[in-house]
BADREN-823024 format. One record per residue (C-alpha): residue in one letter; residue number from 1; x, y, z. Coordinates in steps of 0.001 Angstrom, whole numbers, always signed. Example, Ala and Ser with C-alpha at 12.3 -4.5 7.8 and 13.67 -1.06 7.14 Angstrom:
! BADREN-823024
> rotor:lumgu:c1:c2:c3
> a:1:+12300:-4500:+7800
> s:2:+13670:-1060:+7140
//
This chain:
! BADREN-823024
> rotor:lumgu:c1:c2:c3
> l:1:-11527:+35661:+41551
> a:2:-12287:+32236:+40146
> p:3:-11032:+31072:+36734
> p:4:-13305:+31788:+33783
> p:5:-16067:+29286:+32982
> d:6:-15178:+26333:+30771
> p:7:-15611:+27590:+27164
> s:8:-16732:+24102:+26092
> r:9:-19907:+24404:+28193
> a:10:-20730:+27762:+26650
> m:11:-20077:+26284:+23198
> v:12:-22519:+23408:+23784
> r:13:-25236:+25842:+24824
> l:14:-24420:+28104:+21884
> i:15:-24737:+25229:+19389
> s:16:-28060:+24168:+20910
> v:17:-29522:+27647:+20607
> l:18:-28061:+28068:+17118
> a:19:-29603:+24830:+15894
> g:20:-33007:+25651:+17339
> a:21:-33081:+29201:+15993
> a:22:-31879:+28096:+12571
> a:23:-34569:+25427:+12409
> i:24:-37280:+27952:+13263
> a:25:-36028:+30564:+10794
> t:26:-35668:+27999:+7988
> t:27:-39093:+26495:+8560
> d:28:-40869:+29850:+8705
> a:29:-39049:+31348:+5755
> f:30:-38786:+28616:+3151
> a:31:-41209:+25837:+3961
> t:32:-44620:+26179:+2337
> p:33:-47291:+25556:+4983
> a:34:-49522:+22565:+4365
> l:35:-52914:+24271:+4623
> g:36:-56011:+22209:+5084
> g:37:-58981:+22503:+2756
> v:38:-60935:+24810:+5081
> a:39:-57933:+27083:+5578
> q:40:-57271:+27245:+1846
> r:41:-60889:+28199:+1059
> a:42:-60915:+30804:+3801
> r:43:-57687:+32321:+2512
> a:44:-58942:+32365:-1075
> s:45:-62293:+33895:-215
> s:46:-61000:+36515:+2194
> s:47:-61618:+39961:+777
> c:48:-58868:+41380:+3006
> s:49:-56124:+39076:+1759
> l:50:-53322:+40654:-250
> q:51:-52177:+38872:-3355
> m:52:-48383:+38946:-3452
> g:53:-46266:+38300:-6467
> p:54:-43177:+36074:-6458
> g:55:-40875:+39028:-5730
> e:56:-42951:+40257:-2808
> d:57:-43204:+36757:-1382
> l:58:-39432:+36346:-1630
> m:59:-38893:+39650:+170
> k:60:-41238:+38545:+2941
> r:61:-39372:+35291:+3367
> a:62:-36022:+37081:+3372
> g:63:-37348:+39415:+6045
> t:64:-38344:+36416:+8111
> v:65:-34836:+35004:+7807
> l:66:-33259:+38302:+8885
> s:67:-35607:+38495:+11838
> g:68:-34625:+34992:+12818
> v:69:-30942:+35863:+12565
> a:70:-31414:+38989:+14681
> l:71:-33360:+37027:+17266
> m:72:-30715:+34322:+17249
> g:73:-27958:+36898:+17762
> g:74:-29759:+38320:+20763
> m:75:-30152:+34861:+22234
> l:76:-26457:+34098:+21768
> l:77:-25104:+37233:+23421
> p:78:-25318:+35866:+26988
> y:79:-23367:+32778:+25966
> a:80:-20623:+34824:+24303
> a:81:-20311:+36920:+27460
> d:82:-20153:+33771:+29567
> a:83:-17061:+32558:+27727
> a:84:-14724:+35183:+29155
> y:85:-14509:+37996:+31665
> n:86:-15393:+41526:+30688
> f:87:-12783:+43648:+32434
> p:88:-12884:+47437:+32464
> p:89:-10412:+49291:+30209
> i:90:-6830:+49533:+31476
> d:91:-6195:+52839:+33230
> s:92:-3035:+53877:+31408
> k:93:-2895:+57147:+33361
> d:94:-2435:+55373:+36691
> t:95:+1322:+55463:+37211
> t:96:+1059:+53354:+40383
> r:97:-888:+50517:+38757
> c:98:+2036:+48234:+37897
> v:99:+3273:+47757:+41453
> f:100:+3091:+44681:+43679
> k:101:+815:+45513:+46609
> s:102:+401:+42931:+49347
> s:103:-3108:+42552:+50721
> a:104:-3599:+42433:+54491
> m:105:-7157:+41171:+54114
> g:106:-6936:+38688:+51244
> q:107:-6115:+35507:+53132
> s:108:-6067:+33571:+49839
> n:109:-9642:+34619:+49081
> a:110:-8774:+37506:+46763
> a:111:-10699:+39966:+48946
> r:112:-9829:+43524:+47945
> d:113:-11564:+46864:+47960
> k:114:-10990:+47276:+44201
> l:115:-9683:+45430:+41148
> y:116:-5983:+44606:+41454
> d:117:-5027:+45270:+37856
> l:118:-1601:+44170:+36601
> r:119:-2663:+43599:+33001
> e:120:+119:+44039:+30454
> c:121:+2460:+45384:+33135
> p:122:+6216:+45232:+32359
> m:123:+7446:+43851:+35701
> e:124:+10501:+41898:+34691
> g:125:+12691:+41063:+37692
> k:126:+10349:+42690:+40236
> d:127:+10143:+41314:+43787
> a:128:+6836:+40075:+45239
> a:129:+8331:+37445:+47547
> g:130:+6087:+36731:+50526
> n:131:+3364:+39103:+49307
> d:132:-335:+38336:+49191
> i:133:-1367:+39213:+45641
> a:134:-4352:+36860:+45517
> g:135:-6959:+37797:+42942
> a:136:-4621:+39917:+40826
> i:137:-5421:+40294:+37129
> m:138:-2091:+39626:+35419
> l:139:-3366:+39081:+31893
> r:140:-540:+39395:+29317
> g:141:+1819:+40882:+31906
> d:142:+5586:+40355:+31739
> f:143:+6910:+38850:+34988
> t:144:+10078:+37377:+33559
> n:145:+12607:+36546:+36314
> a:146:+10272:+38038:+38941
> k:147:+10444:+36775:+42533
> f:148:+7275:+35184:+43926
> k:149:+8894:+32940:+46530
> g:150:+6368:+32190:+49280
> s:151:+3767:+34477:+47710
> t:152:+18:+33937:+48001
> m:153:-1329:+33910:+44453
> s:154:-4716:+32249:+44822
> k:155:-7330:+32959:+42146
> i:156:-4857:+34737:+39890
> y:157:-5999:+35442:+36319
> a:158:-2786:+35391:+34301
> d:159:-3666:+34091:+30851
> e:160:-950:+34785:+28264
> a:161:+1384:+36225:+30926
> k:162:+5153:+35606:+30967
> f:163:+6767:+33971:+34005
> d:164:+9949:+32854:+32240
> g:165:+12710:+32236:+34778
> a:166:+10489:+33373:+37672
> d:167:+11018:+31983:+41168
> l:168:+7660:+30623:+42375
> t:169:+9076:+28355:+45072
> n:170:+6600:+27728:+47920
> a:171:+4015:+29956:+46205
> v:172:+314:+29260:+46752
> m:173:-1074:+29303:+43197
> d:174:-4341:+27416:+43632
> r:175:-7541:+28073:+41626
> g:176:-5743:+30277:+39129
> s:177:-5871:+30600:+35368
> y:178:-2567:+30494:+33487
> k:179:-3836:+29533:+30055
> r:180:-1308:+30120:+27261
> a:181:+1113:+31636:+29786
> s:182:+4852:+31005:+29556
> f:183:+6863:+29402:+32376
> k:184:+10080:+28643:+30511
> g:185:+12810:+27912:+33046
> a:186:+10588:+28894:+35989
> v:187:+10879:+27200:+39390
> l:188:+7580:+26097:+40970
> a:189:+9131:+23779:+43545
> n:190:+6885:+23010:+46541
> s:191:+4162:+25286:+45168
> v:192:+409:+24674:+45505
> l:193:-1231:+24307:+42090
> s:194:-4502:+22554:+42881
> g:195:-7449:+23691:+40771
> s:196:-5323:+25863:+38484
> s:197:-5389:+25689:+34688
> f:198:-2212:+25594:+32610
> e:199:-3984:+24830:+29356
> g:200:-1801:+25779:+26402
> a:201:+959:+27075:+28694
> d:202:+4642:+26778:+27757
> l:203:+6187:+24590:+30481
> e:204:+9553:+23882:+28887
> n:205:+12411:+23606:+31425
> t:206:+10014:+24263:+34328
> d:207:+10748:+22727:+37742
> f:208:+7657:+21265:+39486
> s:209:+9558:+19422:+42227
> d:210:+7265:+18543:+45180
> a:211:+4519:+20812:+43819
> y:212:+1074:+19958:+45168
> m:213:-1607:+19335:+42567
> g:214:-4659:+17126:+42233
> d:215:-4650:+13972:+40121
> f:216:-6639:+15587:+37312
> d:217:-4422:+18682:+37418
> q:218:-1357:+16492:+37065
> q:219:-2852:+14504:+34192
> r:220:-3507:+17676:+32244
> i:221:+3:+18999:+32894
> c:222:+1553:+15686:+31859
> k:223:-308:+15887:+28520
> n:224:+1190:+19298:+27770
> p:225:+3584:+18776:+24808
> t:226:+5937:+21503:+26081
> l:227:+6605:+19663:+29356
> k:228:+10204:+18764:+28583
> g:229:+13788:+19821:+29100
> t:230:+15840:+20599:+32184
> n:231:+15559:+23589:+34481
> p:232:+18666:+25775:+34022
> k:233:+18743:+26847:+37692
> t:234:+18076:+23576:+39517
> g:235:+19203:+21080:+36895
> v:236:+15998:+19073:+37439
> d:237:+14317:+17196:+34595
> t:238:+10983:+18862:+33902
> r:239:+8827:+15755:+33311
> m:240:+10330:+13936:+36275
> s:241:+9729:+16937:+38523
> a:242:+6011:+16765:+37690
> s:243:+5985:+12986:+38295
> c:244:+5038:+12382:+34670
> r:245:+5983:+9323:+32697
> i:246:+9162:+9843:+30724
> k:247:+8521:+9600:+26994
//
């Protein structure tokens, strides 16, 4: 499961469509057409033409505006859907849902026979060390102090999840989405983070020692204002562990 599309691209397309639709609706509704002489005479002499008063004309123009808005809304729906995933409702009746299940077929490609749903699961302190949980949906789950040492976590979708104090040493966490997630005091030493997004994540006291990440990934992490402090377990300075310039 790849990270969601960049919302900025969807926003650019949305603005373009919005501007075009607004221009059309405004022109049709409020601009008086510049009719040529022939057109004016034909309109005046037409026995089938309806003479509308100011109120009726205003209603017609308002109707045109509403039609334009409705059309515009329909055009924008695909772009709104493109901004985020549409997951099925959480199956609250499934008592076995919030359990770490290692995949024998994933091989870092998130291949599973059904959605691996860990959304909003309370899994504080649970052990997934060495497991292949690639492709899991961990949105807003609580994995505080959980053990992911050596786990395969490729293509994880874990926006707004909590990994405070979690052990992610040697974990393969590439191509994942951890936007607005919390990693306070977590250990990501020697982990693989290439292609993953930590936009808006809380990285205070996190240990990134020897973690593998691309240059652009590192630049984004270094710009995170929460990248500070010292990891309480390893005693390592957070910014130094990520090879970021010390402020």
